N, C-alpha and C positions, 0 to 999 in steps of 0.2 A: 610337854606342853599340849594342852587339849586343842583339838581341831576346832577352830572358830565356827566352821560351817555346821557343827552339830546343832547349834541353836536355830538353824534355818528350818528345822522340822516344825518349828512353831508356826511358820507361814502356812504349811500344809494343814496343820491342825486347825488354824483359824478358818480355813475354807471348808474342810470336810468334817472336822470333829472339834468344834469350838470348846465344848466342855472339857475335853481332854487337853486342849491348849491352855485353858485356865489352870488346870492342875499342873501342867508342865512348868508354867512360869512361877507358880508357887514353890515348886520343888527346886528349880534352877533357873532363876531369872537372867538368862544370857541374852544380851542385846547385839553383840558383835555380828553373829551369824546372820540374823535377819536383816541387819543394816547393810551388810555387804551384798547380800542377794538383792534386796530391794533397790539399793543404789545402782547395781549393775543393770537390773531390769529397767529402771527408770531412765538411766542414761541411754540404753539401747533403744528404748521406745522413742525418746526425743531425737536421736540421730536418724532413725528410719523416718520419723515424721518430717524431719527437715528435708530429707531426700524427696519425699512425696510432695511436699508443698513448694519446693524450690521452683519448679516450672511455673506455677501460678504467680510467684513473686517476680520471676524474671519477665513474664509476659504482661505484667501490670504497667501500662503506659504512664498513668498518672504518678505512681510511686517512683518509677524510673526517672521521670522528669524532675520530680521533687528532690531526689537524692543524687542526681547527676548521671544517671545511666544504668542499664541493666547490671553492669559489672559491680558498681558501687552498691546497688540494691542487694544483690545476692551476697556480696561480701559482708555487708552489715547484718543481713539475716543470718548467715552462717555463724558469725561471731556471737550474735545474741543467743542463738540456739545452743551453741557449744557451751556458753556460759550457763544457760539454764540446765543443760544436761549434767554438767560437772557439779552444779549446786544441788542436784537431786538428793544425794544422801544427807546433806546438811539440812535441807528443807524438811526431811522426815524427822530428824532429831529435833529441829526447832518446833515443828508442829506438835510432836508428841510431848516435848518438854513444856511448852506453854500450856497445853491442855492439862498436863499433869499438875502444873502449878495452880491452875484454876480449880481443879478438883481438890487439891490439897487445901486451898483456901475455903472451898465449900465445906469440906470435912471439918475444918477448924470452926467454922460458923455453926455447924451442927453439933459441935461438941465432941467430935471424933478425933482420933489421932491422924497422923499423916498416912496417905494412901500407900506410900512406900515404892521401892524400886520395881516390885513385881507389876504394879499397874502401869508404870512407865513402859516396861518391856511389852506388856500386852497392847498398849497403845501403838507401839512400833509394829507389833505383829499384825494388827488389823489394818495397817496401811496397805497390806497386800490387796485388799478389796479395791482401793482407789487405784492401785497399779493395774489391777485387772480391768478396771474401767478404762484406763488409758490404753491398754492393749486392745480392748474391744473397739475403742475409737480408732485405733491404728488400722485394724482390719476393715472397718467401715470406710476409712480414708483410702485404703488400698483398692477396695472394690469400686469406689467412685471418686477417683482423684479430681480435685477441683481444677477447672480450666482457668479460673481467675480468682482473685481475692474475694470478689463479691459472692462467688459460689462456694467459698470455703465453709460457711456455717451449715449449708445444706449437705455437705459431704461428710460431716462428722457424725458421731454416735448420737442417736436420739433415744434415750431410755427413760425419759421422764413422763410426767403426767400429760405432756403435750401429745403423746401418742393416743391418749383417750379423749382429750377435749381440745378443740381448736379454738384458741383464744385470739380475739381480734386485737386486744390491747397488747402492745409490745412488752409492758411491764409484767402482765399476767403470763404471757407466753414465756418470758425469760425465767420467771419463778417456776413455772410448770416444767420447763426443760431442766432447770437446776435441781429440782426435786426428783432425782433419778432413782432407779431401783438400787443402784450401787450405794448411794448415800444412805438409803433406808437400811440396806444390809449392814453397812458400817455402823450405823446407829444401834442396830440390834446387837451386834457384837460388842459394842461399847457398853450397852446396858448389861449384857451378860458378864462382862469383865468387872463392872462396878459391883455386881451382886456377888460373884464368886471369888474375885481376887481382892477387891477393896472392902468387901463385906458390908456394902450398903444394903439397906432394905430394898425389896423389889420395887415398891412404889417410888422411893427416892431415886433409885437407879434409873428407872424408866423416865422419870421427870427430867433428870439431868441429861440423859441421852437425847431426849426430845429437844431440850434447850440447845444442846450442842448441834443437833441436826438442823435446827432452825438457823443457827449461826452459820453453818456451812452453806446452806441454801441461800442465805442472805448475801454472803460474800461472793458466791458464784453468780448470783443475780446481778450484783453491782458490776462485776467484771464483764458479764455478758452485755450489759447496756452501755458500756464505755465505748 
C-alpha cells in the first residue's frame, strides 16, 4: 500500500515551485495526502485560535449576560470552535469540489471537455495558501491577543489593500481588507493550474481566476460586515 502522505509534496510545490506542482498532479493526481495534512493544519490552527480568543470571550460582560454566565459562554464557544476545527478537512473538499464543478460547467460552455481529477487535486493543493493565511493570522493574534471581543478585529492579520489606503466607508474598508495578498496569491496559482493542468488558454485562465478571486473577496466582505 502506498504511503498516503507522499501526495503531501504537492503542498510544498504549490508554495515554492507551482509549475512543478502542476506537472506532479498531471502525473499522479493524489488527493489523500494533501487533504490529511491540510486538515491537520487547519484543525490545529482553530484549536490554538480558540485558546487565544477564549479569555476575550470569558471577559465579555454583555455576551456572558446574554448566554447565562462566563461558563456557558466559553462552553458554547468551545463547542462551536471544535465543530469548525473538525469540519476543516470536509470544508476543503467541499470548496475544491464546488469550484471544480463550476469550472467544468465553464469548460462545457466553452466547448471543452471536463477539467478532470487533476484540476480538482490542484485546487486542493492550493488551499495551502489559505491555510498559511490562517497561520499568519494566528501569529498576529498571539502577538497581540484581544482583551475583549471589540478588540478582536484589530488583533487579526491585516494583509489587504487597507494597509495602503485608509477607507472611511465600512464597506470599502471591508472589501480592502478582504482583498488580501494571500487571496491574490491563491488566484495566481489558480490561473496557473487552469493553464497547465486544465489546458485553458492564458487569457481565459486569467479571466476565470479573476472572477473566482472577486467571488472570494465578495464572500469575505459579506462575512466581515455581518
